[in-house]
KOLKOLZA-740931 format. One record per residue (C-alpha): x, y, z; residue in one letter. Coordinates in pm, 1 decimal. Layout:
<u=X	v=Y	w=Z	code=A>
...
END
This chain:
<u=8098.5	v=15391.1	w=-3523.8	code=A>
<u=8024.9	v=15185.8	w=-3232.3	code=R>
<u=7881.4	v=15333.9	w=-2959.0	code=H>
<u=7997.5	v=15185.2	w=-2614.0	code=P>
<u=7749.8	v=14972.4	w=-2427.8	code=P>
<u=7729.5	v=15198.9	w=-2087.8	code=A>
<u=7561.4	v=15484.9	w=-2305.5	code=A>
<u=7310.9	v=15248.5	w=-2508.2	code=E>
<u=7184.7	v=15116.7	w=-2211.0	code=E>
<u=7106.3	v=15482.2	w=-2091.6	code=E>
<u=6871.6	v=15576.6	w=-2393.4	code=K>
<u=6695.4	v=15250.6	w=-2343.1	code=A>
<u=6614.2	v=15298.5	w=-2034.7	code=E>
<u=6478.2	v=15676.4	w=-2130.4	code=E>
<u=6299.0	v=15521.9	w=-2420.9	code=E>
<u=6094.3	v=15287.3	w=-2195.5	code=Y>
<u=5838.2	v=15447.6	w=-1971.4	code=V>
<u=5685.5	v=15257.0	w=-1713.6	code=V>
<u=5314.7	v=15242.0	w=-1739.4	code=G>
<u=5248.4	v=15212.0	w=-2116.4	code=Q>
<u=5085.9	v=14803.4	w=-2092.5	code=V>
<u=4897.3	v=14828.9	w=-1812.4	code=S>
<u=4787.4	v=15184.8	w=-1940.3	code=G>
<u=4686.5	v=15002.7	w=-2252.0	code=S>
<u=4491.9	v=14733.7	w=-2086.5	code=L>
<u=4229.8	v=14945.1	w=-1880.3	code=G>
<u=4047.6	v=15249.7	w=-1864.6	code=A>
<u=4201.7	v=15429.3	w=-1634.3	code=G>
<u=4557.6	v=15438.1	w=-1712.4	code=A>
<u=4802.2	v=15428.6	w=-1404.1	code=A>
<u=5089.8	v=15750.4	w=-1438.2	code=P>
<u=5393.3	v=15651.6	w=-1557.4	code=A>
<u=5698.0	v=15563.8	w=-1352.0	code=A>
<u=6061.5	v=15371.9	w=-1428.9	code=P>
<u=5986.0	v=14974.5	w=-1378.3	code=L>
<u=6191.9	v=14905.9	w=-1106.4	code=A>
<u=5833.9	v=15013.9	w=-912.2	code=R>
<u=5662.1	v=14718.1	w=-1066.4	code=L>
<u=5859.0	v=14506.2	w=-858.4	code=F>
<u=5883.6	v=14692.9	w=-519.5	code=S>
<u=5701.6	v=14565.4	w=-252.6	code=S>
<u=5487.5	v=14867.0	w=-135.4	code=A>
<u=5363.1	v=14838.9	w=-511.9	code=A>
<u=5017.6	v=14683.4	w=-473.7	code=P>
<u=4923.2	v=14374.1	w=-684.1	code=P>
<u=4803.9	v=14412.6	w=-1039.2	code=V>
<u=4512.7	v=14282.0	w=-1127.1	code=L>
<u=4435.3	v=14147.5	w=-1496.5	code=V>
<u=4110.8	v=14138.1	w=-1588.0	code=A>
<u=4054.9	v=13793.3	w=-1833.1	code=V>
<u=3864.2	v=13857.9	w=-2171.9	code=P>
<u=3526.6	v=13672.6	w=-2207.1	code=G>
<u=3634.6	v=13486.4	w=-2519.1	code=G>
<u=3863.5	v=13259.6	w=-2278.8	code=N>
<u=3548.0	v=13016.2	w=-2259.1	code=K>
<u=3558.1	v=12908.6	w=-2588.3	code=K>
<u=3926.3	v=12831.6	w=-2570.0	code=R>
<u=3882.6	v=12608.8	w=-2263.2	code=K>
<u=3644.3	v=12447.9	w=-2449.2	code=R>
<u=3826.5	v=12399.7	w=-2737.5	code=A>
<u=4108.2	v=12264.4	w=-2491.2	code=E>
<u=3862.7	v=12062.5	w=-2368.1	code=E>
<u=3752.9	v=11912.1	w=-2672.6	code=V>
<u=4115.2	v=11861.0	w=-2782.3	code=E>
<u=4192.0	v=11687.3	w=-2467.9	code=K>
<u=3870.4	v=11439.6	w=-2494.9	code=V>
<u=3998.4	v=11367.3	w=-2855.2	code=S>
<u=4322.3	v=11308.9	w=-2757.0	code=E>
<u=4201.7	v=11096.8	w=-2496.9	code=H>
<u=3997.5	v=10916.3	w=-2682.0	code=Q>
<u=4309.3	v=10886.7	w=-2995.9	code=G>
<u=4497.5	v=10727.3	w=-2660.4	code=S>
<u=4213.1	v=10474.5	w=-2635.6	code=S>
<u=4171.5	v=10418.0	w=-2937.4	code=I>
<u=4522.0	v=10340.5	w=-3007.7	code=I>
<u=4562.3	v=10114.1	w=-2677.6	code=Q>
<u=4230.4	v=9913.0	w=-2840.7	code=E>
<u=4435.9	v=9654.5	w=-3016.6	code=P>
<u=4615.3	v=9543.3	w=-2749.8	code=P>
<u=4302.2	v=9464.9	w=-2565.7	code=V>
<u=4133.3	v=9310.2	w=-2887.4	code=K>
<u=4457.5	v=9068.2	w=-2910.3	code=A>
<u=4448.3	v=8969.3	w=-2528.0	code=K>
<u=4073.3	v=8870.0	w=-2615.1	code=K>
<u=4176.4	v=8700.0	w=-2933.7	code=A>
<u=4431.9	v=8504.9	w=-2739.4	code=R>
<u=4168.0	v=8409.1	w=-2464.5	code=K>
<u=3913.3	v=8311.9	w=-2698.2	code=K>
<u=4211.6	v=8091.8	w=-2907.8	code=E>
<u=4315.0	v=7955.4	w=-2567.1	code=R>
<u=3916.7	v=7864.6	w=-2495.6	code=S>
<u=3903.9	v=7675.3	w=-2803.3	code=K>
<u=4204.1	v=7480.9	w=-2765.1	code=A>
<u=4091.4	v=7429.8	w=-2376.5	code=E>
<u=3761.7	v=7346.2	w=-2501.2	code=K>
<u=3911.6	v=7061.2	w=-2730.7	code=K>
<u=4127.6	v=6980.4	w=-2449.8	code=L>
<u=3862.6	v=6940.7	w=-2226.8	code=S>
<u=3657.8	v=6751.9	w=-2528.0	code=D>
<u=3953.4	v=6494.0	w=-2592.7	code=R>
<u=3994.0	v=6458.4	w=-2203.3	code=E>
<u=3595.8	v=6392.5	w=-2160.4	code=N>
<u=3596.9	v=6159.3	w=-2472.2	code=A>
<u=3888.6	v=5934.4	w=-2277.3	code=L>
<u=3699.5	v=5940.5	w=-1995.9	code=E>
<u=3345.5	v=5810.7	w=-2158.7	code=Q>
<u=3567.1	v=5528.9	w=-2339.8	code=A>
<u=3724.1	v=5446.9	w=-2023.6	code=D>
<u=3385.3	v=5444.3	w=-1843.8	code=E>
<u=3276.6	v=5276.3	w=-2141.9	code=E>
<u=3514.6	v=5010.2	w=-2112.7	code=E>
<u=3499.7	v=4951.1	w=-1735.5	code=D>
<u=3138.3	v=4838.2	w=-1797.0	code=Q>
<u=3188.2	v=4630.3	w=-2028.7	code=K>
<u=3473.0	v=4463.9	w=-1813.4	code=L>
<u=3185.3	v=4447.3	w=-1544.9	code=L>
<u=2942.5	v=4304.7	w=-1816.8	code=Q>
<u=3155.8	v=4039.4	w=-1936.2	code=N>
<u=3237.9	v=3965.2	w=-1560.1	code=K>
<u=2921.7	v=3909.3	w=-1488.9	code=A>
<u=2839.1	v=3712.0	w=-1769.7	code=K>
<u=3098.8	v=3491.2	w=-1763.3	code=Q>
<u=2997.4	v=3460.0	w=-1386.0	code=K>
<u=2605.4	v=3407.4	w=-1499.9	code=K>
<u=2761.6	v=3108.6	w=-1760.6	code=K>
<u=3021.3	v=3009.9	w=-1491.0	code=A>
<u=2652.8	v=2952.4	w=-1315.3	code=S>
<u=2472.7	v=2788.2	w=-1529.6	code=Q>
<u=2758.6	v=2590.0	w=-1624.9	code=A>
<u=2770.3	v=2473.1	w=-1245.9	code=I>
<u=2400.2	v=2442.5	w=-1251.8	code=T>
<u=2350.5	v=2203.8	w=-1591.1	code=K>
<u=2674.7	v=1993.5	w=-1448.6	code=S>
<u=2474.9	v=1972.2	w=-1143.3	code=G>
<u=2158.3	v=1876.6	w=-1319.7	code=V>
<u=2357.8	v=1680.6	w=-1568.3	code=N>
<u=2513.6	v=1505.1	w=-1282.6	code=S>
<u=2150.4	v=1489.8	w=-1078.9	code=A>
<u=1997.8	v=1353.5	w=-1397.4	code=T>
<u=2282.0	v=1097.8	w=-1469.7	code=G>
<u=2303.6	v=992.0	w=-1121.7	code=T>
<u=1899.3	v=966.1	w=-1171.4	code=A>
<u=1932.3	v=791.0	w=-1466.4	code=A>
<u=2192.0	v=566.1	w=-1357.9	code=K>
<u=2022.7	v=447.2	w=-1031.4	code=Q>
<u=1710.6	v=425.3	w=-1219.8	code=Q>
<u=1910.8	v=157.1	w=-1428.8	code=K>
<u=2059.6	v=4.3	w=-1157.6	code=R>
<u=1662.1	v=-85.9	w=-1001.4	code=K>
<u=1515.4	v=-170.3	w=-1345.1	code=R>
<u=1881.3	v=-436.9	w=-1353.4	code=V>
<u=1833.0	v=-525.6	w=-1005.0	code=A>
<u=1451.8	v=-573.4	w=-1104.1	code=D>
<u=1460.6	v=-763.4	w=-1370.8	code=E>
<u=1769.6	v=-994.5	w=-1193.5	code=T>
<u=1526.9	v=-989.0	w=-915.2	code=A>
<u=1189.3	v=-1129.0	w=-1175.0	code=D>
<u=1442.0	v=-1379.4	w=-1313.2	code=R>
<u=1446.7	v=-1529.6	w=-938.7	code=R>
<u=1108.4	v=-1492.2	w=-879.6	code=T>
<u=822.4	v=-1762.9	w=-989.2	code=V>
<u=473.6	v=-1674.0	w=-989.9	code=F>
<u=190.8	v=-1925.0	w=-829.0	code=V>
<u=-182.0	v=-1895.8	w=-945.4	code=G>
<u=-457.5	v=-2049.5	w=-859.2	code=N>
<u=-390.4	v=-2105.6	w=-491.3	code=L>
<u=-673.6	v=-2147.8	w=-209.1	code=P>
<u=-768.4	v=-1886.8	w=-7.4	code=V>
<u=-665.1	v=-2135.2	w=274.3	code=S>
<u=-270.1	v=-2168.5	w=137.2	code=C>
<u=-4.5	v=-2062.0	w=387.5	code=T>
<u=369.7	v=-1969.5	w=389.8	code=V>
<u=443.0	v=-2271.7	w=554.7	code=Q>
<u=243.5	v=-2472.4	w=274.8	code=V>
<u=440.1	v=-2328.7	w=-14.7	code=L>
<u=766.7	v=-2319.8	w=132.2	code=K>
<u=718.0	v=-2689.3	w=161.0	code=S>
<u=676.2	v=-2709.1	w=-182.0	code=L>
<u=965.2	v=-2542.4	w=-321.5	code=F>
<u=1220.5	v=-2575.0	w=-78.8	code=K>
<u=1358.3	v=-2853.7	w=-226.2	code=K>
<u=1442.4	v=-2689.7	w=-532.0	code=Y>
<u=1646.7	v=-2402.2	w=-360.9	code=G>
<u=1705.8	v=-2161.5	w=-54.2	code=Q>
<u=1327.3	v=-1896.5	w=-66.7	code=I>
<u=1455.4	v=-1555.7	w=-22.7	code=Q>
<u=1089.6	v=-1463.4	w=20.7	code=S>
<u=728.9	v=-1498.2	w=-48.2	code=I>
<u=403.6	v=-1252.1	w=-59.6	code=R>
<u=89.1	v=-1325.9	w=-133.1	code=F>
<u=-126.9	v=-1108.4	w=-393.4	code=R>
<u=-499.0	v=-1095.0	w=-566.8	code=S>
<u=-654.2	v=-1085.6	w=-204.2	code=L>
<u=-1021.2	v=-972.4	w=-186.3	code=V>
<u=-1058.9	v=-813.2	w=173.6	code=P>
<u=-1357.3	v=-881.9	w=329.5	code=A>
<u=-1412.6	v=-473.8	w=410.3	code=E>
<u=-1299.7	v=-152.9	w=160.5	code=D>
<u=-1126.5	v=-0.5	w=442.2	code=T>
<u=-911.7	v=-266.8	w=508.8	code=V>
<u=-570.4	v=-312.3	w=252.5	code=S>
<u=-451.0	v=-650.5	w=95.4	code=K>
<u=-162.9	v=-666.3	w=335.8	code=K>
<u=-334.5	v=-651.4	w=674.6	code=V>
<u=-633.2	v=-890.3	w=538.8	code=A>
<u=-323.6	v=-1135.5	w=404.3	code=A>
<u=-186.1	v=-1092.7	w=789.8	code=I>
<u=-527.2	v=-1127.9	w=990.6	code=K>
<u=-651.2	v=-1343.0	w=705.6	code=H>
<u=-954.9	v=-1149.9	w=652.5	code=K>
<u=-1021.2	v=-1232.8	w=310.2	code=V>
<u=-1355.8	v=-1174.5	w=161.6	code=H>
<u=-1617.1	v=-1488.9	w=166.7	code=P>
<u=-1685.7	v=-1524.7	w=-187.4	code=N>
<u=-1337.9	v=-1534.9	w=-281.8	code=A>
<u=-1226.8	v=-1873.9	w=-327.1	code=K>
<u=-857.3	v=-1861.4	w=-443.7	code=F>
<u=-546.8	v=-1587.5	w=-415.1	code=V>
<u=-178.6	v=-1559.9	w=-620.9	code=N>
<u=194.6	v=-1617.8	w=-466.7	code=A>
<u=527.3	v=-1509.5	w=-560.2	code=Y>
<u=856.3	v=-1674.3	w=-495.9	code=V>
<u=1106.9	v=-1549.9	w=-503.8	code=V>
<u=1452.5	v=-1741.5	w=-476.7	code=F>
<u=1852.0	v=-1690.1	w=-409.4	code=K>
<u=1939.0	v=-1799.6	w=-743.2	code=E>
<u=1767.4	v=-1787.5	w=-1079.9	code=E>
<u=1870.0	v=-2161.4	w=-1175.3	code=C>
<u=1649.7	v=-2264.8	w=-855.3	code=D>
<u=1348.3	v=-2057.5	w=-1014.5	code=A>
<u=1397.2	v=-2233.1	w=-1343.9	code=Q>
<u=1365.4	v=-2603.8	w=-1163.0	code=K>
<u=1055.1	v=-2453.6	w=-950.3	code=A>
<u=858.8	v=-2464.0	w=-1303.3	code=L>
<u=860.9	v=-2811.0	w=-1295.8	code=K>
<u=575.8	v=-2791.6	w=-990.5	code=E>
<u=312.0	v=-2653.3	w=-1277.6	code=N>
<u=-3.7	v=-2808.0	w=-1317.2	code=G>
<u=0.6	v=-2990.3	w=-999.0	code=T>
<u=-275.1	v=-3000.3	w=-774.8	code=E>
<u=-234.1	v=-2870.0	w=-443.6	code=I>
<u=-571.3	v=-2950.9	w=-329.5	code=A>
<u=-901.3	v=-3060.6	w=-419.9	code=S>
<u=-973.9	v=-2900.4	w=-756.5	code=G>
<u=-711.6	v=-2633.5	w=-741.5	code=F>
<u=-441.6	v=-2741.3	w=-1007.9	code=H>
<u=-197.7	v=-2436.3	w=-961.5	code=I>
<u=-12.9	v=-2269.7	w=-1259.2	code=R>
<u=368.1	v=-2177.4	w=-1206.2	code=V>
<u=579.6	v=-1943.8	w=-1430.4	code=D>
<u=856.7	v=-1699.0	w=-1416.9	code=T>
<u=790.6	v=-1333.0	w=-1330.9	code=A>
<u=1063.9	v=-1138.0	w=-1588.6	code=S>
<u=839.1	v=-966.1	w=-1875.7	code=K>
<u=1021.5	v=-1151.8	w=-2055.0	code=N>
<u=903.2	v=-1481.5	w=-2111.0	code=S>
<u=738.1	v=-1530.3	w=-2451.3	code=S>
<u=451.1	v=-1750.1	w=-2471.8	code=H>
<u=407.1	v=-2017.6	w=-2768.1	code=D>
<u=103.0	v=-1910.0	w=-2951.9	code=T>
<u=96.2	v=-2165.2	w=-3157.7	code=K>
<u=24.8	v=-2428.9	w=-2857.4	code=R>
<u=-264.8	v=-2168.4	w=-2743.5	code=S>
<u=-653.5	v=-2074.9	w=-2762.5	code=V>
<u=-845.2	v=-1752.7	w=-2676.8	code=F>
<u=-1113.7	v=-1810.7	w=-2526.9	code=L>
<u=-1421.5	v=-1557.2	w=-2535.6	code=G>
<u=-1795.5	v=-1497.3	w=-2342.6	code=N>
<u=-1660.4	v=-1662.8	w=-2053.4	code=L>
<u=-1849.2	v=-1653.4	w=-1682.7	code=S>
<u=-1782.4	v=-1426.9	w=-1465.0	code=Y>
<u=-1726.8	v=-1679.9	w=-1154.8	code=D>
<u=-1539.4	v=-1886.1	w=-1381.1	code=I>
<u=-1300.4	v=-2139.8	w=-1221.3	code=R>
<u=-941.7	v=-2230.8	w=-1373.6	code=D>
<u=-1009.0	v=-2612.6	w=-1302.4	code=D>
<u=-1354.0	v=-2574.0	w=-1485.4	code=A>
<u=-1193.1	v=-2497.4	w=-1748.3	code=V>
<u=-929.1	v=-2709.4	w=-1769.5	code=R>
<u=-1204.9	v=-2986.5	w=-1739.5	code=E>
<u=-1363.8	v=-2880.4	w=-2028.1	code=H>
<u=-1051.8	v=-2845.1	w=-2259.0	code=F>
<u=-891.1	v=-3220.8	w=-2100.4	code=H>
<u=-1027.0	v=-3340.6	w=-2363.8	code=V>
<u=-856.4	v=-3181.8	w=-2627.6	code=C>
<u=-484.5	v=-3313.0	w=-2491.8	code=G>
<u=-278.4	v=-3203.8	w=-2214.9	code=D>
<u=-324.4	v=-2930.7	w=-2105.9	code=V>
<u=6.3	v=-2667.3	w=-1919.6	code=V>
<u=-183.2	v=-2360.4	w=-1787.0	code=G>
<u=-524.1	v=-2199.9	w=-1805.6	code=V>
<u=-516.1	v=-1793.8	w=-1740.6	code=R>
<u=-877.6	v=-1625.3	w=-1642.5	code=V>
<u=-794.3	v=-1292.1	w=-1641.9	code=V>
<u=-966.5	v=-1123.3	w=-1364.5	code=R>
<u=-965.5	v=-764.3	w=-1195.1	code=D>
<u=-779.5	v=-688.3	w=-926.8	code=R>
<u=-955.1	v=-509.3	w=-724.9	code=R>
<u=-1288.5	v=-743.4	w=-682.2	code=T>
<u=-1111.8	v=-1067.1	w=-837.2	code=G>
<u=-1402.0	v=-1139.5	w=-1070.9	code=L>
<u=-1350.8	v=-1279.1	w=-1393.5	code=G>
<u=-1358.6	v=-1014.9	w=-1714.9	code=K>
<u=-1544.6	v=-1285.6	w=-1936.8	code=G>
<u=-1197.9	v=-1395.2	w=-2135.3	code=F>
<u=-907.2	v=-1649.0	w=-2118.0	code=G>
<u=-630.2	v=-1838.1	w=-2237.2	code=Y>
<u=-546.0	v=-2208.5	w=-2296.2	code=V>
<u=-224.6	v=-2336.2	w=-2309.4	code=L>
<u=-183.0	v=-2707.7	w=-2429.6	code=F>
<u=145.9	v=-2937.1	w=-2480.0	code=E>
<u=92.8	v=-3028.1	w=-2828.0	code=N>
<u=-22.8	v=-2817.5	w=-3145.3	code=T>
<u=-247.8	v=-3085.4	w=-3203.8	code=D>
<u=-445.9	v=-3011.1	w=-2929.7	code=A>
<u=-540.1	v=-2667.3	w=-3086.0	code=V>
<u=-742.8	v=-2816.6	w=-3381.6	code=H>
<u=-948.9	v=-3043.7	w=-3109.4	code=L>
<u=-1039.2	v=-2716.7	w=-2888.3	code=A>
<u=-1139.6	v=-2517.7	w=-3186.0	code=L>
<u=-1392.4	v=-2790.6	w=-3261.9	code=K>
<u=-1557.7	v=-2649.6	w=-2937.4	code=L>
<u=-1648.1	v=-2286.7	w=-3059.8	code=N>
<u=-2019.9	v=-2240.1	w=-2986.3	code=N>
<u=-1971.4	v=-2520.4	w=-2691.1	code=S>
<u=-2159.4	v=-2476.5	w=-2370.2	code=V>
<u=-1943.5	v=-2415.5	w=-2058.0	code=L>
<u=-2166.9	v=-2270.0	w=-1691.4	code=M>
<u=-2455.4	v=-2226.2	w=-1916.8	code=G>
<u=-2293.0	v=-1965.2	w=-2201.0	code=R>
<u=-2191.1	v=-2027.0	w=-2526.6	code=K>
<u=-1792.5	v=-1996.7	w=-2532.8	code=I>
<u=-1622.9	v=-1834.2	w=-2840.5	code=R>
<u=-1266.7	v=-2057.5	w=-2955.0	code=V>
<u=-1041.4	v=-1865.3	w=-3178.9	code=Q>
<u=-679.2	v=-1921.3	w=-3212.8	code=R>
<u=-410.3	v=-1605.5	w=-3110.9	code=V>
<u=-345.4	v=-1486.3	w=-3404.0	code=G>
<u=-732.3	v=-1528.8	w=-3548.5	code=E>
<u=-797.0	v=-1285.4	w=-3224.8	code=K>
<u=-516.7	v=-1029.0	w=-3376.2	code=K>
<u=-722.3	v=-1006.8	w=-3770.0	code=K>
<u=-1063.9	v=-1024.6	w=-3635.3	code=A>
<u=-962.6	v=-704.7	w=-3418.8	code=Q>
<u=-843.2	v=-542.5	w=-3723.5	code=K>
<u=-1155.7	v=-592.9	w=-3928.2	code=S>
<u=-1382.3	v=-430.1	w=-3638.2	code=L>
<u=-1166.4	v=-107.2	w=-3667.1	code=D>
<u=-1180.3	v=-176.2	w=-4064.6	code=Q>
<u=-1580.1	v=-184.3	w=-4076.5	code=S>
<u=-1577.5	v=78.2	w=-3793.3	code=R>
<u=-1438.4	v=356.5	w=-4018.0	code=A>
<u=-1591.9	v=590.2	w=-4180.3	code=P>
<u=-1803.2	v=534.0	w=-4500.2	code=K>
<u=-1631.6	v=819.0	w=-4645.5	code=D>
<u=-1289.4	v=616.9	w=-4659.0	code=R>
<u=-1432.7	v=302.9	w=-4816.8	code=V>
<u=-1608.5	v=458.5	w=-5083.7	code=D>
<u=-1259.3	v=652.4	w=-5177.5	code=T>
<u=-1079.4	v=294.3	w=-5160.2	code=T>
<u=-1416.3	v=168.6	w=-5395.1	code=R>
<u=-1359.6	v=475.9	w=-5649.0	code=K>
<u=-952.6	v=403.7	w=-5643.6	code=K>
<u=-1030.5	v=20.0	w=-5727.8	code=K>
<u=-1284.1	v=108.6	w=-6032.1	code=S>
<u=-1042.8	v=344.9	w=-6203.2	code=C>
<u=-756.7	v=152.7	w=-6196.0	code=S>
<u=-601.4	v=68.2	w=-6516.3	code=S>
<u=-683.1	v=-352.8	w=-6452.1	code=D>
<u=-1029.6	v=-281.5	w=-6472.8	code=S>
<u=-1062.7	v=-24.9	w=-6758.6	code=F>
<u=-891.9	v=-62.9	w=-7108.2	code=V>
<u=-1004.8	v=196.6	w=-7329.5	code=G>
<u=-889.9	v=279.6	w=-7721.6	code=E>
<u=-658.9	v=614.1	w=-7765.6	code=K>
<u=-893.1	v=865.6	w=-7941.5	code=A>
<u=-772.7	v=1054.1	w=-8270.2	code=T>
<u=-686.8	v=1426.0	w=-8159.0	code=P>
<u=-883.6	v=1738.4	w=-8289.0	code=L>
<u=-716.4	v=1947.6	w=-8531.3	code=R>
<u=-690.7	v=2323.5	w=-8430.1	code=K>
<u=-739.1	v=2612.6	w=-8608.0	code=N>
<u=-421.6	v=2817.1	w=-8661.9	code=T>
<u=-597.4	v=3096.5	w=-8835.2	code=K>
<u=-726.3	v=3380.4	w=-8555.4	code=P>
<u=-1071.2	v=3433.0	w=-8602.2	code=K>
<u=-1217.6	v=3745.0	w=-8726.0	code=R>
<u=-1481.0	v=4010.6	w=-8514.3	code=L>
<u=-1775.0	v=4105.1	w=-8643.2	code=K>
<u=-1784.9	v=4487.5	w=-8705.9	code=T>
<u=-2104.4	v=4664.3	w=-8735.6	code=I>
<u=-2158.8	v=4961.0	w=-8946.8	code=P>
<u=-2146.3	v=5306.7	w=-8822.7	code=R>
<u=-2516.1	v=5375.9	w=-8913.4	code=N>
<u=-2649.7	v=5081.1	w=-8808.2	code=K>
<u=-2452.4	v=5155.1	w=-8466.0	code=A>
<u=-2633.7	v=5485.1	w=-8446.7	code=G>
<u=-2998.1	v=5310.7	w=-8495.2	code=K>
<u=-2946.6	v=5063.5	w=-8224.7	code=N>
<u=-2807.9	v=5305.2	w=-8021.0	code=K>
END
């Protein structure tokens, strides 16, 4: 049978006694009292002593906390590593990008440098081309000027007449009166003057007439305005302008050629010889067109040789007979103009070293025309190889 609830509560209050728990914990047991006294305000606080085994529990708890903390840190590490890996990956990509950017910048700088170098080269080439063109133009202009000057000189030479063997007393008026009948004269200038003093120039000596007392003749150039007038003036060649002075008139151009077949070469002449003395010496052979004694420009003295031009070739044969004839106390040498060159070649060959002469002689002696021989029969050669002499071992040991 079930008891009513009020009866059960009364039994439970009778069974539980106050102080049972506190008496079990401490040595001194508290007096038994009902449970309501514990919560009363007048009751003193109850102090519960903690046993010594609780320290181990604390340590275990701390260890557990540390392990839990470590575990949490370990659990949290993977995202940190992933971040670091991402950073590394990002850094590699950034490095690649930076490398590419640097490479592009370097390429741009190199291109800029190349462009600058090309521009500098083009400027240099342009400047060089300009300088070359300037030099070429300058050289071209200089060459043109020289050519014009040469042409002008040639034309002037064609209009100029050389007058030689003039007396020292000759003046400009005398020459003008002699040549003015052939045309208008542009200028007259004297040459081959020997000044009285070394300090005086030839021009001053000609103007002031300060000529050396031993000088007996001068030369002159007469320039006409027209070339045909100069050709007409050649008729005055050989005219006697003064006593003992037969002038020689010739064109001043270098292209003027002399007939070598009508000329003879004179050697071993006296240094003080005059042109008229040579003319008188060879006048017997035929009509003399002109006499030229080669002289020193500075002193006016002869160099010991000259030329005589005749009107006909027959006079040359007669003049050659006067070789070794005496003129002004000296035996002169008379040759053809072509023979002089041959004599010069023979002198050069005679002055050549002896070794060359000997080699030419040897070559001549060994020529095919001077020596004819007979064919020799060829010797038969032995085709069999020769055997080497062998020495027996016993004899070889004795010889040793």
